[in-house]
N, CA, C and O atoms as a Maestro MAE file, in Angstrom:
{
 s_m_m2io_version
 :::
 2.0.0
}

f_m_ct {
 s_m_title
 :::
 protein
 m_atom[280] {
  # First column is atom index #
  i_m_mmod_type
  r_m_x_coord
  r_m_y_coord
  r_m_z_coord
  i_m_residue_number
  s_m_chain_name
  s_m_pdb_residue_name
  s_m_pdb_atom_name
  i_m_atomic_number
  :::
  1 25 26.033 -1.024 161.842 1 A "UNK " " N  " 7
  2 3 25.334 0.171 162.191 1 A "UNK " " CA " 6
  3 2 25.093 0.203 163.694 1 A "UNK " " C  " 6
  4 15 24.986 -0.822 164.367 1 A "UNK " " O  " 8
  5 25 25.013 1.423 164.175 2 A "UNK " " N  " 7
  6 3 24.744 1.612 165.596 2 A "UNK " " CA " 6
  7 2 23.237 1.617 165.835 2 A "UNK " " C  " 6
  8 15 22.459 2.148 165.043 2 A "UNK " " O  " 8
  9 25 22.864 1.020 166.931 3 A "UNK " " N  " 7
  10 3 21.455 1.052 167.310 3 A "UNK " " CA " 6
  11 2 21.226 2.216 168.254 3 A "UNK " " C  " 6
  12 15 22.043 2.505 169.129 3 A "UNK " " O  " 8
  13 25 20.118 2.862 168.060 4 A "UNK " " N  " 7
  14 3 19.773 3.959 168.956 4 A "UNK " " CA " 6
  15 2 19.180 3.387 170.237 4 A "UNK " " C  " 6
  16 15 18.369 2.460 170.211 4 A "UNK " " O  " 8
  17 25 19.590 3.945 171.319 5 A "UNK " " N  " 7
  18 3 19.039 3.537 172.599 5 A "UNK " " CA " 6
  19 2 17.744 4.312 172.820 5 A "UNK " " C  " 6
  20 15 17.709 5.537 172.703 5 A "UNK " " O  " 8
  21 25 16.702 3.591 173.134 6 A "UNK " " N  " 7
  22 3 15.418 4.239 173.361 6 A "UNK " " CA " 6
  23 2 15.423 4.822 174.776 6 A "UNK " " C  " 6
  24 15 15.654 4.122 175.762 6 A "UNK " " O  " 8
  25 25 15.165 6.103 174.837 7 A "UNK " " N  " 7
  26 3 15.136 6.787 176.118 7 A "UNK " " CA " 6
  27 2 13.683 6.912 176.556 7 A "UNK " " C  " 6
  28 15 12.849 7.492 175.862 7 A "UNK " " O  " 8
  29 25 13.408 6.349 177.730 8 A "UNK " " N  " 7
  30 3 12.048 6.405 178.246 8 A "UNK " " CA " 6
  31 2 11.845 7.685 179.035 8 A "UNK " " C  " 6
  32 15 12.781 8.259 179.594 8 A "UNK " " O  " 8
  33 25 10.616 8.103 179.060 9 A "UNK " " N  " 7
  34 3 10.266 9.260 179.874 9 A "UNK " " CA " 6
  35 2 10.477 8.895 181.344 9 A "UNK " " C  " 6
  36 15 10.207 7.765 181.753 9 A "UNK " " O  " 8
  37 25 10.956 9.851 182.132 10 A "UNK " " N  " 7
  38 3 11.118 9.548 183.563 10 A "UNK " " CA " 6
  39 2 9.766 9.294 184.204 10 A "UNK " " C  " 6
  40 15 8.777 9.958 183.896 10 A "UNK " " O  " 8
  41 25 9.744 8.329 185.092 11 A "UNK " " N  " 7
  42 3 8.514 7.971 185.770 11 A "UNK " " CA " 6
  43 2 8.604 8.374 187.230 11 A "UNK " " C  " 6
  44 15 9.688 8.500 187.799 11 A "UNK " " O  " 8
  45 25 7.430 8.572 187.820 12 A "UNK " " N  " 7
  46 3 7.407 8.848 189.246 12 A "UNK " " CA " 6
  47 2 7.803 7.572 189.976 12 A "UNK " " C  " 6
  48 15 7.406 6.476 189.579 12 A "UNK " " O  " 8
  49 25 8.585 7.713 191.042 13 A "UNK " " N  " 7
  50 3 8.973 6.499 191.767 13 A "UNK " " CA " 6
  51 2 7.760 5.825 192.390 13 A "UNK " " C  " 6
  52 15 6.844 6.487 192.878 13 A "UNK " " O  " 8
  53 25 7.770 4.521 192.364 14 A "UNK " " N  " 7
  54 3 6.676 3.771 192.947 14 A "UNK " " CA " 6
  55 2 6.871 3.737 194.466 14 A "UNK " " C  " 6
  56 15 8.001 3.724 194.954 14 A "UNK " " O  " 8
  57 25 5.780 3.724 195.193 15 A "UNK " " N  " 7
  58 3 5.925 3.614 196.650 15 A "UNK " " CA " 6
  59 2 6.578 2.287 197.016 15 A "UNK " " C  " 6
  60 15 6.453 1.299 196.292 15 A "UNK " " O  " 8
  61 25 7.267 2.279 198.135 16 A "UNK " " N  " 7
  62 3 7.951 1.069 198.567 16 A "UNK " " CA " 6
  63 2 6.959 -0.022 198.951 16 A "UNK " " C  " 6
  64 15 7.276 -1.210 198.907 16 A "UNK " " O  " 8
  65 25 5.780 0.389 199.320 17 A "UNK " " N  " 7
  66 3 4.748 -0.576 199.652 17 A "UNK " " CA " 6
  67 2 3.399 -0.011 199.210 17 A "UNK " " C  " 6
  68 15 3.302 1.129 198.758 17 A "UNK " " O  " 8
  69 25 2.396 -0.811 199.348 18 A "UNK " " N  " 7
  70 3 1.086 -0.388 198.858 18 A "UNK " " CA " 6
  71 2 0.179 0.153 199.957 18 A "UNK " " C  " 6
  72 15 -1.017 0.344 199.736 18 A "UNK " " O  " 8
  73 25 0.736 0.399 201.134 19 A "UNK " " N  " 7
  74 3 -0.098 0.922 202.218 19 A "UNK " " CA " 6
  75 2 -0.518 2.347 201.902 19 A "UNK " " C  " 6
  76 15 0.236 3.129 201.323 19 A "UNK " " O  " 8
  77 25 -1.719 2.653 202.292 20 A "UNK " " N  " 7
  78 3 -2.223 4.010 202.103 20 A "UNK " " CA " 6
  79 2 -1.716 4.892 203.231 20 A "UNK " " C  " 6
  80 15 -1.560 4.441 204.366 20 A "UNK " " O  " 8
  81 25 -1.466 6.129 202.913 21 A "UNK " " N  " 7
  82 3 -1.049 7.078 203.926 21 A "UNK " " CA " 6
  83 2 -2.272 7.586 204.672 21 A "UNK " " C  " 6
  84 15 -3.350 7.736 204.096 21 A "UNK " " O  " 8
  85 25 -2.093 7.846 205.949 22 A "UNK " " N  " 7
  86 3 -3.183 8.258 206.821 22 A "UNK " " CA " 6
  87 2 -2.810 9.579 207.478 22 A "UNK " " C  " 6
  88 15 -1.647 9.811 207.807 22 A "UNK " " O  " 8
  89 25 -3.799 10.438 207.666 23 A "UNK " " N  " 7
  90 3 -3.582 11.681 208.397 23 A "UNK " " CA " 6
  91 2 -3.620 11.383 209.885 23 A "UNK " " C  " 6
  92 15 -4.531 10.708 210.365 23 A "UNK " " O  " 8
  93 25 -2.626 11.888 210.621 24 A "UNK " " N  " 7
  94 3 -2.567 11.753 212.067 24 A "UNK " " CA " 6
  95 2 -2.530 13.139 212.696 24 A "UNK " " C  " 6
  96 15 -1.929 14.065 212.152 24 A "UNK " " O  " 8
  97 25 -3.180 13.268 213.850 25 A "UNK " " N  " 7
  98 3 -3.084 14.488 214.637 25 A "UNK " " CA " 6
  99 2 -2.200 14.152 215.833 25 A "UNK " " C  " 6
  100 15 -2.513 13.253 216.613 25 A "UNK " " O  " 8
  101 25 -1.095 14.881 215.972 26 A "UNK " " N  " 7
  102 3 -0.081 14.569 216.977 26 A "UNK " " CA " 6
  103 2 0.036 15.722 217.962 26 A "UNK " " C  " 6
  104 15 0.123 16.883 217.562 26 A "UNK " " O  " 8
  105 25 0.037 15.397 219.260 27 A "UNK " " N  " 7
  106 3 0.286 16.389 220.305 27 A "UNK " " CA " 6
  107 2 1.714 16.177 220.796 27 A "UNK " " C  " 6
  108 15 2.079 15.086 221.235 27 A "UNK " " O  " 8
  109 25 2.508 17.233 220.716 28 A "UNK " " N  " 7
  110 3 3.908 17.178 221.144 28 A "UNK " " CA " 6
  111 2 4.047 17.971 222.440 28 A "UNK " " C  " 6
  112 15 3.648 19.133 222.523 28 A "UNK " " O  " 8
  113 25 4.619 17.320 223.446 29 A "UNK " " N  " 7
  114 3 4.861 17.978 224.728 29 A "UNK " " CA " 6
  115 2 6.366 18.023 224.961 29 A "UNK " " C  " 6
  116 15 6.967 17.001 225.291 29 A "UNK " " O  " 8
  117 25 6.982 19.188 224.794 30 A "UNK " " N  " 7
  118 3 8.422 19.290 225.021 30 A "UNK " " CA " 6
  119 2 8.750 19.022 226.484 30 A "UNK " " C  " 6
  120 15 8.002 19.421 227.377 30 A "UNK " " O  " 8
  121 25 9.868 18.345 226.728 31 A "UNK " " N  " 7
  122 3 10.302 18.127 228.098 31 A "UNK " " CA " 6
  123 2 10.993 19.387 228.585 31 A "UNK " " C  " 6
  124 15 11.332 20.265 227.791 31 A "UNK " " O  " 8
  125 25 11.199 19.473 229.885 32 A "UNK " " N  " 7
  126 3 11.849 20.658 230.443 32 A "UNK " " CA " 6
  127 2 13.263 20.781 229.897 32 A "UNK " " C  " 6
  128 15 13.958 19.780 229.725 32 A "UNK " " O  " 8
  129 25 13.684 22.009 229.625 33 A "UNK " " N  " 7
  130 3 15.044 22.208 229.144 33 A "UNK " " CA " 6
  131 2 16.010 22.191 230.336 33 A "UNK " " C  " 6
  132 15 15.587 21.972 231.471 33 A "UNK " " O  " 8
  133 25 17.280 22.416 230.086 34 A "UNK " " N  " 7
  134 3 18.303 22.327 231.133 34 A "UNK " " CA " 6
  135 2 18.092 23.355 232.247 34 A "UNK " " C  " 6
  136 15 18.602 23.178 233.353 34 A "UNK " " O  " 8
  137 25 17.354 24.415 231.969 35 A "UNK " " N  " 7
  138 3 17.086 25.439 232.982 35 A "UNK " " CA " 6
  139 2 15.818 25.128 233.774 35 A "UNK " " C  " 6
  140 15 15.448 25.884 234.673 35 A "UNK " " O  " 8
  141 25 15.153 24.023 233.447 36 A "UNK " " N  " 7
  142 3 13.942 23.645 234.158 36 A "UNK " " CA " 6
  143 2 12.702 24.362 233.678 36 A "UNK " " C  " 6
  144 15 11.679 24.347 234.364 36 A "UNK " " O  " 8
  145 25 12.765 24.987 232.522 37 A "UNK " " N  " 7
  146 3 11.625 25.721 231.979 37 A "UNK " " CA " 6
  147 2 10.839 24.793 231.047 37 A "UNK " " C  " 6
  148 15 11.386 24.260 230.081 37 A "UNK " " O  " 8
  149 25 9.568 24.609 231.345 38 A "UNK " " N  " 7
  150 3 8.719 23.769 230.508 38 A "UNK " " CA " 6
  151 2 8.117 24.612 229.391 38 A "UNK " " C  " 6
  152 15 7.715 25.754 229.612 38 A "UNK " " O  " 8
  153 25 8.059 24.047 228.206 39 A "UNK " " N  " 7
  154 3 7.461 24.729 227.058 39 A "UNK " " CA " 6
  155 2 6.042 24.224 226.865 39 A "UNK " " C  " 6
  156 15 5.692 23.136 227.322 39 A "UNK " " O  " 8
  157 25 5.233 25.016 226.188 40 A "UNK " " N  " 7
  158 3 3.832 24.670 225.943 40 A "UNK " " CA " 6
  159 2 3.724 23.533 224.919 40 A "UNK " " C  " 6
  160 15 4.490 23.488 223.957 40 A "UNK " " O  " 8
  161 25 2.775 22.618 225.128 41 A "UNK " " N  " 7
  162 3 2.535 21.575 224.115 41 A "UNK " " CA " 6
  163 2 1.921 22.186 222.856 41 A "UNK " " C  " 6
  164 15 1.277 23.234 222.913 41 A "UNK " " O  " 8
  165 25 2.123 21.534 221.747 42 A "UNK " " N  " 7
  166 3 1.533 21.996 220.490 42 A "UNK " " CA " 6
  167 2 1.043 20.804 219.690 42 A "UNK " " C  " 6
  168 15 1.444 19.666 219.937 42 A "UNK " " O  " 8
  169 25 0.176 21.076 218.734 43 A "UNK " " N  " 7
  170 3 -0.455 20.040 217.924 43 A "UNK " " CA " 6
  171 2 -0.155 20.296 216.456 43 A "UNK " " C  " 6
  172 15 -0.103 21.444 216.014 43 A "UNK " " O  " 8
  173 25 0.043 19.220 215.703 44 A "UNK " " N  " 7
  174 3 0.180 19.354 214.252 44 A "UNK " " CA " 6
  175 2 -0.358 18.106 213.578 44 A "UNK " " C  " 6
  176 15 -0.522 17.068 214.219 44 A "UNK " " O  " 8
  177 25 -0.632 18.207 212.286 45 A "UNK " " N  " 7
  178 3 -1.133 17.097 211.479 45 A "UNK " " CA " 6
  179 2 -0.030 16.620 210.545 45 A "UNK " " C  " 6
  180 15 0.764 17.411 210.035 45 A "UNK " " O  " 8
  181 25 -0.001 15.312 210.334 46 A "UNK " " N  " 7
  182 3 0.991 14.746 209.428 46 A "UNK " " CA " 6
  183 2 0.348 13.568 208.686 46 A "UNK " " C  " 6
  184 15 -0.431 12.809 209.262 46 A "UNK " " O  " 8
  185 25 0.686 13.431 207.408 47 A "UNK " " N  " 7
  186 3 0.177 12.330 206.591 47 A "UNK " " CA " 6
  187 2 1.326 11.362 206.335 47 A "UNK " " C  " 6
  188 15 2.331 11.732 205.729 47 A "UNK " " O  " 8
  189 25 1.179 10.134 206.793 48 A "UNK " " N  " 7
  190 3 2.257 9.158 206.668 48 A "UNK " " CA " 6
  191 2 1.697 7.740 206.678 48 A "UNK " " C  " 6
  192 15 0.547 7.514 207.055 48 A "UNK " " O  " 8
  193 25 2.523 6.799 206.261 49 A "UNK " " N  " 7
  194 3 2.138 5.396 206.354 49 A "UNK " " CA " 6
  195 2 2.869 4.703 207.509 49 A "UNK " " C  " 6
  196 15 2.616 3.531 207.787 49 A "UNK " " O  " 8
  197 25 3.773 5.423 208.180 50 A "UNK " " N  " 7
  198 3 4.510 4.865 209.318 50 A "UNK " " CA " 6
  199 2 4.757 5.974 210.339 50 A "UNK " " C  " 6
  200 15 5.754 6.692 210.257 50 A "UNK " " O  " 8
  201 25 3.856 6.106 211.285 51 A "UNK " " N  " 7
  202 3 3.934 7.218 212.236 51 A "UNK " " CA " 6
  203 2 5.153 7.104 213.145 51 A "UNK " " C  " 6
  204 15 5.734 8.124 213.514 51 A "UNK " " O  " 8
  205 25 5.548 5.906 213.511 52 A "UNK " " N  " 7
  206 3 6.721 5.740 214.378 52 A "UNK " " CA " 6
  207 2 7.977 6.289 213.691 52 A "UNK " " C  " 6
  208 15 8.736 7.047 214.294 52 A "UNK " " O  " 8
  209 25 8.190 5.905 212.438 53 A "UNK " " N  " 7
  210 3 9.366 6.372 211.701 53 A "UNK " " CA " 6
  211 2 9.310 7.878 211.494 53 A "UNK " " C  " 6
  212 15 10.318 8.572 211.629 53 A "UNK " " O  " 8
  213 25 8.121 8.378 211.163 54 A "UNK " " N  " 7
  214 3 7.964 9.813 210.924 54 A "UNK " " CA " 6
  215 2 8.314 10.612 212.172 54 A "UNK " " C  " 6
  216 15 8.994 11.635 212.085 54 A "UNK " " O  " 8
  217 25 7.862 10.157 213.319 55 A "UNK " " N  " 7
  218 3 8.140 10.896 214.550 55 A "UNK " " CA " 6
  219 2 9.606 10.780 214.962 55 A "UNK " " C  " 6
  220 15 10.150 11.708 215.561 55 A "UNK " " O  " 8
  221 25 10.246 9.671 214.655 56 A "UNK " " N  " 7
  222 3 11.693 9.572 214.903 56 A "UNK " " CA " 6
  223 2 12.445 10.588 214.057 56 A "UNK " " C  " 6
  224 15 13.384 11.229 214.529 56 A "UNK " " O  " 8
  225 25 12.026 10.732 212.805 57 A "UNK " " N  " 7
  226 3 12.663 11.700 211.931 57 A "UNK " " CA " 6
  227 2 12.357 13.128 212.372 57 A "UNK " " C  " 6
  228 15 13.217 14.006 212.294 57 A "UNK " " O  " 8
  229 25 11.134 13.356 212.834 58 A "UNK " " N  " 7
  230 3 10.731 14.685 213.290 58 A "UNK " " CA " 6
  231 2 11.551 15.093 214.518 58 A "UNK " " C  " 6
  232 15 11.866 16.269 214.699 58 A "UNK " " O  " 8
  233 25 11.889 14.126 215.346 59 A "UNK " " N  " 7
  234 3 12.595 14.425 216.593 59 A "UNK " " CA " 6
  235 2 14.081 14.710 216.376 59 A "UNK " " C  " 6
  236 15 14.739 15.254 217.262 59 A "UNK " " O  " 8
  237 25 14.600 14.360 215.242 60 A "UNK " " N  " 7
  238 3 16.020 14.592 214.983 60 A "UNK " " CA " 6
  239 2 16.336 16.082 215.056 60 A "UNK " " C  " 6
  240 15 15.584 16.915 214.551 60 A "UNK " " O  " 8
  241 25 17.464 16.403 215.694 61 A "UNK " " N  " 7
  242 3 17.958 17.778 215.827 61 A "UNK " " CA " 6
  243 2 16.961 18.712 216.520 61 A "UNK " " C  " 6
  244 15 16.910 19.905 216.222 61 A "UNK " " O  " 8
  245 25 16.176 18.165 217.437 62 A "UNK " " N  " 7
  246 3 15.243 18.964 218.230 62 A "UNK " " CA " 6
  247 2 15.470 18.646 219.697 62 A "UNK " " C  " 6
  248 15 16.076 17.631 220.043 62 A "UNK " " O  " 8
  249 25 14.975 19.530 220.553 63 A "UNK " " N  " 7
  250 3 15.006 19.246 221.983 63 A "UNK " " CA " 6
  251 2 14.100 18.048 222.260 63 A "UNK " " C  " 6
  252 15 13.145 17.813 221.520 63 A "UNK " " O  " 8
  253 25 14.392 17.289 223.319 64 A "UNK " " N  " 7
  254 3 13.569 16.110 223.624 64 A "UNK " " CA " 6
  255 2 12.109 16.467 223.868 64 A "UNK " " C  " 6
  256 15 11.791 17.528 224.405 64 A "UNK " " O  " 8
  257 25 11.234 15.559 223.461 65 A "UNK " " N  " 7
  258 3 9.800 15.764 223.679 65 A "UNK " " CA " 6
  259 2 9.087 14.417 223.726 65 A "UNK " " C  " 6
  260 15 9.623 13.389 223.314 65 A "UNK " " O  " 8
  261 25 7.876 14.459 224.238 66 A "UNK " " N  " 7
  262 3 6.990 13.296 224.206 66 A "UNK " " CA " 6
  263 2 5.885 13.597 223.208 66 A "UNK " " C  " 6
  264 15 5.494 14.751 223.034 66 A "UNK " " O  " 8
  265 25 5.387 12.569 222.561 67 A "UNK " " N  " 7
  266 3 4.303 12.792 221.609 67 A "UNK " " CA " 6
  267 2 3.236 11.723 221.791 67 A "UNK " " C  " 6
  268 15 3.510 10.623 222.269 67 A "UNK " " O  " 8
  269 25 2.019 12.069 221.401 68 A "UNK " " N  " 7
  270 3 0.907 11.123 221.442 68 A "UNK " " CA " 6
  271 2 -0.084 11.470 220.340 68 A "UNK " " C  " 6
  272 15 -0.164 12.614 219.892 68 A "UNK " " O  " 8
  273 25 -0.823 10.477 219.921 69 A "UNK " " N  " 7
  274 3 -1.834 10.680 218.885 69 A "UNK " " CA " 6
  275 2 -3.135 11.109 219.527 69 A "UNK " " C  " 6
  276 15 -3.482 10.648 220.614 69 A "UNK " " O  " 8
  277 25 -3.855 11.995 218.852 70 A "UNK " " N  " 7
  278 3 -5.148 12.458 219.350 70 A "UNK " " CA " 6
  279 2 -6.234 11.742 218.593 70 A "UNK " " C  " 6
  280 15 -7.417 11.974 218.844 70 A "UNK " " O  " 8
  :::
 }
 m_bond[279] {
  # First column is bond index #
  i_m_from
  i_m_to
  i_m_order
  :::
  1 1 2 1
  2 2 3 1
  3 3 4 2
  4 3 5 1
  5 5 6 1
  6 6 7 1
  7 7 8 2
  8 7 9 1
  9 9 10 1
  10 10 11 1
  11 11 12 2
  12 11 13 1
  13 13 14 1
  14 14 15 1
  15 15 16 2
  16 15 17 1
  17 17 18 1
  18 18 19 1
  19 19 20 2
  20 19 21 1
  21 21 22 1
  22 22 23 1
  23 23 24 2
  24 23 25 1
  25 25 26 1
  26 26 27 1
  27 27 28 2
  28 27 29 1
  29 29 30 1
  30 30 31 1
  31 31 32 2
  32 31 33 1
  33 33 34 1
  34 34 35 1
  35 35 36 2
  36 35 37 1
  37 37 38 1
  38 38 39 1
  39 39 40 2
  40 39 41 1
  41 41 42 1
  42 42 43 1
  43 43 44 2
  44 43 45 1
  45 45 46 1
  46 46 47 1
  47 47 48 2
  48 47 49 1
  49 49 50 1
  50 50 51 1
  51 51 52 2
  52 51 53 1
  53 53 54 1
  54 54 55 1
  55 55 56 2
  56 55 57 1
  57 57 58 1
  58 58 59 1
  59 59 60 2
  60 59 61 1
  61 61 62 1
  62 62 63 1
  63 63 64 2
  64 63 65 1
  65 65 66 1
  66 66 67 1
  67 67 68 2
  68 67 69 1
  69 69 70 1
  70 70 71 1
  71 71 72 2
  72 71 73 1
  73 73 74 1
  74 74 75 1
  75 75 76 2
  76 75 77 1
  77 77 78 1
  78 78 79 1
  79 79 80 2
  80 79 81 1
  81 81 82 1
  82 82 83 1
  83 83 84 2
  84 83 85 1
  85 85 86 1
  86 86 87 1
  87 87 88 2
  88 87 89 1
  89 89 90 1
  90 90 91 1
  91 91 92 2
  92 91 93 1
  93 93 94 1
  94 94 95 1
  95 95 96 2
  96 95 97 1
  97 97 98 1
  98 98 99 1
  99 99 100 2
  100 99 101 1
  101 101 102 1
  102 102 103 1
  103 103 104 2
  104 103 105 1
  105 105 106 1
  106 106 107 1
  107 107 108 2
  108 107 109 1
  109 109 110 1
  110 110 111 1
  111 111 112 2
  112 111 113 1
  113 113 114 1
  114 114 115 1
  115 115 116 2
  116 115 117 1
  117 117 118 1
  118 118 119 1
  119 119 120 2
  120 119 121 1
  121 121 122 1
  122 122 123 1
  123 123 124 2
  124 123 125 1
  125 125 126 1
  126 126 127 1
  127 127 128 2
  128 127 129 1
  129 129 130 1
  130 130 131 1
  131 131 132 2
  132 131 133 1
  133 133 134 1
  134 134 135 1
  135 135 136 2
  136 135 137 1
  137 137 138 1
  138 138 139 1
  139 139 140 2
  140 139 141 1
  141 141 142 1
  142 142 143 1
  143 143 144 2
  144 143 145 1
  145 145 146 1
  146 146 147 1
  147 147 148 2
  148 147 149 1
  149 149 150 1
  150 150 151 1
  151 151 152 2
  152 151 153 1
  153 153 154 1
  154 154 155 1
  155 155 156 2
  156 155 157 1
  157 157 158 1
  158 158 159 1
  159 159 160 2
  160 159 161 1
  161 161 162 1
  162 162 163 1
  163 163 164 2
  164 163 165 1
  165 165 166 1
  166 166 167 1
  167 167 168 2
  168 167 169 1
  169 169 170 1
  170 170 171 1
  171 171 172 2
  172 171 173 1
  173 173 174 1
  174 174 175 1
  175 175 176 2
  176 175 177 1
  177 177 178 1
  178 178 179 1
  179 179 180 2
  180 179 181 1
  181 181 182 1
  182 182 183 1
  183 183 184 2
  184 183 185 1
  185 185 186 1
  186 186 187 1
  187 187 188 2
  188 187 189 1
  189 189 190 1
  190 190 191 1
  191 191 192 2
  192 191 193 1
  193 193 194 1
  194 194 195 1
  195 195 196 2
  196 195 197 1
  197 197 198 1
  198 198 199 1
  199 199 200 2
  200 199 201 1
  201 201 202 1
  202 202 203 1
  203 203 204 2
  204 203 205 1
  205 205 206 1
  206 206 207 1
  207 207 208 2
  208 207 209 1
  209 209 210 1
  210 210 211 1
  211 211 212 2
  212 211 213 1
  213 213 214 1
  214 214 215 1
  215 215 216 2
  216 215 217 1
  217 217 218 1
  218 218 219 1
  219 219 220 2
  220 219 221 1
  221 221 222 1
  222 222 223 1
  223 223 224 2
  224 223 225 1
  225 225 226 1
  226 226 227 1
  227 227 228 2
  228 227 229 1
  229 229 230 1
  230 230 231 1
  231 231 232 2
  232 231 233 1
  233 233 234 1
  234 234 235 1
  235 235 236 2
  236 235 237 1
  237 237 238 1
  238 238 239 1
  239 239 240 2
  240 239 241 1
  241 241 242 1
  242 242 243 1
  243 243 244 2
  244 243 245 1
  245 245 246 1
  246 246 247 1
  247 247 248 2
  248 247 249 1
  249 249 250 1
  250 250 251 1
  251 251 252 2
  252 251 253 1
  253 253 254 1
  254 254 255 1
  255 255 256 2
  256 255 257 1
  257 257 258 1
  258 258 259 1
  259 259 260 2
  260 259 261 1
  261 261 262 1
  262 262 263 1
  263 263 264 2
  264 263 265 1
  265 265 266 1
  266 266 267 1
  267 267 268 2
  268 267 269 1
  269 269 270 1
  270 270 271 1
  271 271 272 2
  272 271 273 1
  273 273 274 1
  274 274 275 1
  275 275 276 2
  276 275 277 1
  277 277 278 1
  278 278 279 1
  279 279 280 2
  :::
 }
}
């Protein structure tokens, strides 16, 4: 006889680590573009457990900028 395979309910993926996520307030200052025009700085909030990695990902496919935590 064939045995039935027990299908488990899908579970939410477990976090890769047990660190708690923290809210950060980040000020982004865009650098001057090729025409020498400076853009205004802006602020946003982000919840993450690794701010360095998050900001590297945020910077992808964007004009260069500097960022700092408030």
